[in-house]
C-alpha positions as CSV (number, residue, x, y, z in Angstrom):
1,X,-23.5,-2.0,-4.7
2,X,-23.4,-5.2,-6.7
3,X,-20.6,-6.7,-8.8
4,X,-20.8,-9.2,-11.6
5,X,-17.4,-10.9,-11.9
6,X,-15.7,-12.3,-15.0
7,X,-12.3,-14.0,-14.8
8,X,-10.5,-12.8,-18.0
9,X,-7.1,-14.5,-17.5
10,X,-4.6,-16.1,-15.2
11,X,-1.1,-14.7,-14.2
12,X,1.2,-16.0,-11.5
13,X,1.2,-13.5,-8.7
14,X,-0.5,-10.8,-10.8
15,X,0.1,-7.5,-9.2
16,X,0.0,-4.1,-11.0
17,X,-3.0,-2.6,-12.9
18,X,-3.1,0.2,-15.4
19,X,-4.4,1.5,-18.7
20,X,-2.4,2.0,-21.8
21,X,-3.5,3.4,-25.2
22,X,-1.6,2.1,-28.1
23,X,-2.4,1.1,-31.7
24,X,-5.3,3.5,-31.5
25,X,-7.1,1.5,-28.8
26,X,-7.4,1.6,-25.0
27,X,-6.1,-1.4,-23.2
28,X,-6.1,-2.8,-19.6
29,X,-2.6,-3.8,-18.4
30,X,-1.8,-6.4,-15.8
31,X,1.8,-7.1,-14.8
32,X,3.3,-9.6,-12.4
33,X,5.2,-9.3,-9.1
34,X,7.6,-12.1,-9.8
35,X,9.5,-13.1,-13.0
36,X,6.4,-13.4,-15.1
37,X,4.7,-11.6,-18.0
38,X,2.7,-8.4,-18.6
39,X,-0.5,-8.8,-20.5
40,X,-2.9,-6.3,-22.2
41,X,-6.7,-6.7,-22.6
42,X,-9.4,-4.8,-24.2
43,X,-11.7,-2.8,-21.9
44,X,-14.2,-5.7,-22.4
45,X,-11.7,-8.2,-21.1
46,X,-10.4,-9.8,-24.3
47,X,-6.8,-10.8,-24.3
48,X,-4.7,-8.8,-26.7
49,X,-0.9,-8.9,-26.3
50,X,2.0,-10.1,-24.2
51,X,4.1,-6.9,-23.7
52,X,6.9,-8.8,-22.0
53,X,7.6,-12.2,-20.5
54,X,10.1,-11.2,-17.8
55,X,11.8,-10.0,-15.6
56,X,8.7,-8.6,-13.9
57,X,8.9,-7.2,-10.4
58,X,6.3,-4.6,-11.4
59,X,4.8,-2.6,-8.6
60,X,3.6,0.3,-10.7
61,X,2.6,0.6,-14.4
62,X,1.3,3.7,-16.1
63,X,1.2,5.5,-19.5
64,X,3.7,8.4,-19.8
65,X,1.0,10.7,-21.4
66,X,-2.1,10.4,-23.5
67,X,-0.4,11.3,-26.7
68,X,2.5,8.8,-26.8
69,X,2.4,5.0,-26.5
70,X,5.1,4.9,-23.9
71,X,4.5,2.6,-20.9
72,X,6.4,3.2,-17.6
73,X,6.9,0.5,-15.0
74,X,8.9,-0.5,-12.0
75,X,11.3,-3.3,-12.8
76,X,12.8,-6.1,-10.6
77,X,11.1,-5.2,-7.4
78,X,10.4,-8.8,-6.3
79,X,9.7,-8.1,-2.6
80,X,11.0,-5.8,0.2
81,X,13.8,-8.3,0.6
82,X,14.7,-8.6,-3.0
83,X,14.6,-5.2,-4.7
84,X,18.2,-3.9,-4.5
85,X,18.4,-4.0,-8.3
86,X,15.0,-2.2,-8.9
87,X,14.7,0.6,-11.4
88,X,12.1,2.5,-13.4
89,X,11.9,1.6,-17.0
90,X,9.8,2.5,-20.0
91,X,8.6,0.5,-23.0
92,X,8.2,1.5,-26.6
93,X,6.9,-0.5,-29.5
94,X,9.5,-1.4,-32.1
95,X,9.5,-3.5,-35.3
96,X,10.1,-6.7,-33.3
97,X,7.8,-6.0,-30.4
98,X,8.0,-4.0,-27.2
99,X,11.4,-2.7,-26.2
100,X,12.6,-1.9,-22.7
101,X,14.6,1.2,-21.8
102,X,16.0,2.3,-18.5
103,X,14.8,5.6,-17.2
104,X,16.7,5.5,-13.9
105,X,18.3,3.0,-11.5
106,X,16.5,3.4,-8.2
107,X,17.0,0.5,-5.7
108,X,13.9,-0.4,-3.6
109,X,11.6,1.8,-5.7
110,X,8.1,0.6,-5.1
111,X,5.6,3.2,-6.3
112,X,5.9,6.2,-8.6
113,X,3.6,8.6,-10.5
114,X,3.4,11.8,-12.6
115,X,2.2,15.0,-11.1
116,X,1.6,18.2,-13.0
117,X,1.5,22.0,-12.4
118,X,1.3,24.9,-14.8
119,X,1.9,22.7,-17.8
120,X,5.0,21.0,-16.5
121,X,5.1,17.3,-15.6
122,X,7.2,15.9,-12.8
123,X,8.1,12.4,-11.6
124,X,7.5,11.5,-7.9
125,X,9.0,8.2,-6.9
126,X,9.1,6.4,-3.5
127,X,11.7,3.9,-2.3
128,X,10.5,1.5,0.4
129,X,13.9,1.5,2.1
130,X,17.4,2.5,1.2
131,X,19.4,-0.6,1.9
132,X,19.3,-3.8,4.0
133,X,21.8,-6.3,5.5
134,X,19.4,-9.2,6.2
135,X,15.8,-10.3,5.6
136,X,13.2,-7.9,7.0
137,X,15.8,-5.3,7.8
138,X,14.1,-1.9,8.1
139,X,17.0,0.0,9.6
140,X,17.7,2.1,6.5
141,X,14.6,4.2,5.7
142,X,13.4,5.1,2.3
143,X,12.8,8.5,0.5
144,X,10.6,10.4,-1.8
145,X,12.4,11.3,-5.0
146,X,11.5,13.9,-7.6
147,X,12.5,15.1,-11.0
148,X,11.2,17.3,-13.8
149,X,10.2,15.3,-16.9
150,X,10.9,16.3,-20.5
151,X,8.3,16.2,-23.3
152,X,9.6,12.8,-24.4
153,X,11.4,10.0,-22.5
154,X,13.2,8.5,-25.4
155,X,16.4,10.5,-24.6
156,X,17.0,8.4,-21.5
157,X,18.8,5.1,-21.4
158,X,21.0,3.0,-19.1
159,X,23.9,5.2,-20.1
160,X,22.0,8.5,-19.9
161,X,19.6,8.3,-16.9
162,X,17.0,10.7,-15.5
163,X,18.5,12.4,-12.5
164,X,16.4,12.4,-9.3
165,X,16.6,14.6,-6.3
166,X,15.6,13.4,-2.8
167,X,12.8,15.4,-1.3
168,X,12.0,13.7,2.0
169,X,14.3,11.2,3.7
170,X,13.9,9.0,6.8
171,X,10.6,7.3,5.7
172,X,10.3,3.8,7.1
173,X,8.1,1.3,5.1
174,X,7.4,4.0,2.4
175,X,4.6,2.0,0.7
176,X,1.5,4.0,-0.1
177,X,1.2,6.3,-3.1
178,X,-1.7,8.0,-4.9
179,X,-2.0,11.0,-7.3
180,X,-5.0,13.3,-7.0
181,X,-6.1,16.3,-9.1
182,X,-6.9,19.8,-7.9
183,X,-9.7,21.9,-9.3
184,X,-7.3,23.8,-11.6
185,X,-6.0,20.6,-13.3
186,X,-2.7,20.4,-11.4
187,X,-2.0,17.3,-9.3
188,X,-0.2,16.2,-6.2
189,X,0.8,12.9,-4.6
190,X,0.0,11.5,-1.2
191,X,2.5,9.1,0.3
192,X,1.8,6.6,3.1
193,X,4.7,5.6,5.5
194,X,5.3,4.3,9.0
195,X,6.1,7.9,9.8
196,X,2.7,9.2,8.6
197,X,1.0,10.6,5.5
198,X,2.7,13.2,3.3
199,X,1.2,15.5,0.7
200,X,3.8,16.2,-2.1
201,X,3.1,19.2,-4.3
202,X,5.2,20.1,-7.4
203,X,6.7,23.6,-7.7
204,X,4.7,26.5,-9.1
205,X,7.3,26.9,-11.8
206,X,10.4,25.0,-13.0
207,X,12.7,27.1,-10.8
208,X,10.5,26.8,-7.7
209,X,10.6,24.5,-4.8
210,X,8.6,21.4,-4.0
211,X,6.4,21.3,-1.0
212,X,6.2,18.2,1.3
213,X,3.6,18.4,4.2
214,X,2.9,15.8,6.8
215,X,-0.8,15.6,7.0
216,X,-1.1,12.9,9.7
217,X,1.5,11.1,11.8
218,X,-0.4,7.8,12.0
219,X,1.5,4.9,10.5
220,X,0.0,4.1,7.1
221,X,0.3,1.5,4.5
222,X,-1.8,3.1,1.7
223,X,-4.0,6.2,1.5
224,X,-6.5,8.2,-0.6
225,X,-7.2,11.9,-0.1
226,X,-10.6,12.8,-1.5
227,X,-13.9,14.5,-0.6
228,X,-15.9,11.4,0.2
229,X,-18.8,13.2,2.1
230,X,-19.2,16.0,-0.5
231,X,-18.7,18.9,2.0
232,X,-16.0,20.6,0.0
233,X,-13.1,19.3,2.1
234,X,-11.0,16.2,1.5
235,X,-10.9,13.3,3.9
236,X,-8.0,10.8,4.4
237,X,-9.0,7.1,3.8
238,X,-6.2,5.1,5.4
239,X,-5.0,1.5,5.3
240,X,-2.9,0.8,8.4
241,X,-0.4,-0.1,9.6
242,X,2.1,-1.5,7.0
243,X,0.4,-4.5,5.3
244,X,-2.0,-4.2,8.3
245,X,-5.7,-4.9,8.9
246,X,-7.5,-1.6,9.6
247,X,-9.5,0.6,7.3
248,X,-10.2,4.1,8.7
249,X,-11.3,7.6,7.5
250,X,-10.0,10.8,9.0
251,X,-11.6,14.3,8.7
252,X,-9.9,17.6,9.3
253,X,-11.0,20.0,12.0
254,X,-9.3,23.1,13.6
255,X,-6.8,20.9,15.4
256,X,-5.9,18.5,12.5
257,X,-7.2,15.2,11.2
258,X,-9.3,13.1,13.5
259,X,-10.7,9.6,12.9
260,X,-14.4,9.7,12.1
261,X,-14.9,6.1,10.9
262,X,-13.3,2.7,11.1
263,X,-14.5,-0.6,9.7
264,X,-15.2,-2.9,12.6
265,X,-14.2,-6.0,10.7
266,X,-10.5,-6.3,10.4
267,X,-8.9,-7.0,7.0
268,X,-5.6,-8.9,7.4
269,X,-2.9,-7.9,4.9
270,X,-5.0,-5.0,3.6
271,X,-3.5,-3.9,0.3
272,X,-5.6,-3.1,-2.8
273,X,-6.8,0.5,-3.1
274,X,-8.3,2.6,-5.8
275,X,-11.1,5.2,-6.3
276,X,-13.4,6.7,-8.8
277,X,-16.7,8.7,-9.0
278,X,-19.9,6.8,-9.4
279,X,-22.8,9.1,-10.2
280,X,-20.8,12.0,-8.9
281,X,-19.9,10.3,-5.6
282,X,-16.4,9.3,-4.7
283,X,-16.1,5.6,-4.1
284,X,-13.1,3.7,-2.6
285,X,-12.3,0.2,-3.6
286,X,-10.3,-1.8,-1.0
287,X,-9.0,-5.4,-0.9
288,X,-7.1,-7.7,1.4
289,X,-4.9,-10.7,0.9
290,X,-5.5,-13.0,3.9
291,X,-8.4,-14.7,5.7
292,X,-11.6,-13.7,3.9
293,X,-9.6,-12.0,1.1
294,X,-12.3,-9.4,0.4
295,X,-12.8,-6.8,-2.3
296,X,-15.1,-4.1,-1.0
297,X,-16.5,-0.7,-2.0
298,X,-16.8,2.2,0.5
299,X,-19.2,5.1,0.0
300,X,-20.6,7.9,2.1
301,X,-24.4,7.7,2.0
302,X,-27.2,8.9,4.3
303,X,-24.8,10.5,6.7
304,X,-22.4,7.5,7.2
305,X,-19.9,5.4,5.5
306,X,-21.3,2.1,4.0
307,X,-19.4,-1.0,2.9
308,X,-20.5,-3.2,0.0
309,X,-18.7,-6.6,-0.3
310,X,-18.0,-7.2,-4.0
311,X,-16.0,-10.4,-3.8
312,X,-14.5,-12.8,-1.3
313,X,-11.7,-15.4,-1.5
314,X,-9.7,-14.0,-4.4
315,X,-7.1,-11.9,-2.6
316,X,-6.5,-8.7,-4.6
317,X,-3.1,-7.1,-4.5
318,X,-4.3,-4.1,-6.6
319,X,-7.4,-2.9,-8.4
320,X,-8.4,-0.2,-10.8
321,X,-11.7,1.5,-11.3
322,X,-12.7,2.8,-14.8
323,X,-15.7,3.7,-16.9
324,X,-16.6,2.4,-20.4
325,X,-19.6,3.5,-22.4
326,X,-21.4,4.8,-19.3
327,X,-20.8,1.6,-17.3
328,X,-18.7,1.3,-14.2
329,X,-16.0,-1.4,-14.0
330,X,-13.3,-2.6,-11.8
331,X,-10.1,-4.5,-12.8
332,X,-8.5,-6.6,-10.1
333,X,-5.1,-8.3,-9.9
334,X,-6.2,-11.2,-7.5
335,X,-2.6,-12.2,-6.6
336,X,-3.5,-14.9,-4.1
337,X,-5.5,-16.9,-6.7
338,X,-3.6,-15.7,-9.8
339,X,-6.9,-14.4,-11.2
340,X,-7.2,-11.4,-13.5
341,X,-10.8,-10.4,-12.9
342,X,-13.1,-7.8,-14.3
343,X,-16.1,-6.6,-12.3
344,X,-19.2,-4.9,-13.7
345,X,-20.5,-2.6,-11.0
346,X,-24.1,-1.5,-10.4
347,X,-25.5,0.6,-7.6
348,X,-28.5,-0.9,-5.8
């Protein structure tokens, strides 16, 4: 695979990637880890708007649904050691620009997403820890939190917050999060922690119970759960351990998940992760933030997993695959170089 890179902007410690449809157009969103802005671009990389200038601390950014221009984001998560005031917020466009509203206070919230089942949408949110007394204190584990979502978010504010329920507790370094779809259109979340990888499935109906299943007890920083080898069964692509250096793939057999592939080259501070289908084939995009600072693509071809190096030296914190007019593209928040980069992808 080849990638043609275009730097479309600069943002101090750029971090979170997303898409957002507003004013009748699709936009790319890049938000900052520290007290810096959030920008929108066209799908071709043209700068459009500054949605906010601060406070930042954005680990996740996503549109609430396809029909409403409401953007959800984490807020004031500046690092594992500076996130006690973190919360989930949402932005709407008013007459004087974008307005911020509190959805819920959730200290140490790092990642969140929306999962669906039988026409009902739910929030799944993960806290990296629950409290700390000193720098790099991990003695108070985090949780997975859940809540049913209404049709609109505008009823919520700092004075009337969404109520969350803890689903799984005792999760140390609760960092990884991805939402995947089932064949019937429902979706689930996979969560990566020091205690292993969890699959979180919303209830069959609003009165039902959530299901949380530990798929693998290997310490994990981030994870994807997709059918990379096209045999009808999902594999686990795992970044490990927390902010670690190892990329592996696990396949399920009668006894559970077993490792079937590992990249020989280590990737210190492995962090960026996303996926998408290219010509019907699931492809994973992975990046790391130290040493070579690579951005790579992983595909299963000719009976094995192959790696294509797309970029070096930039240091992506996150990336996002998308398709426009039949062309494959990748947006990257290259945190270590403050680059906002757009890559045009072509298979060899």
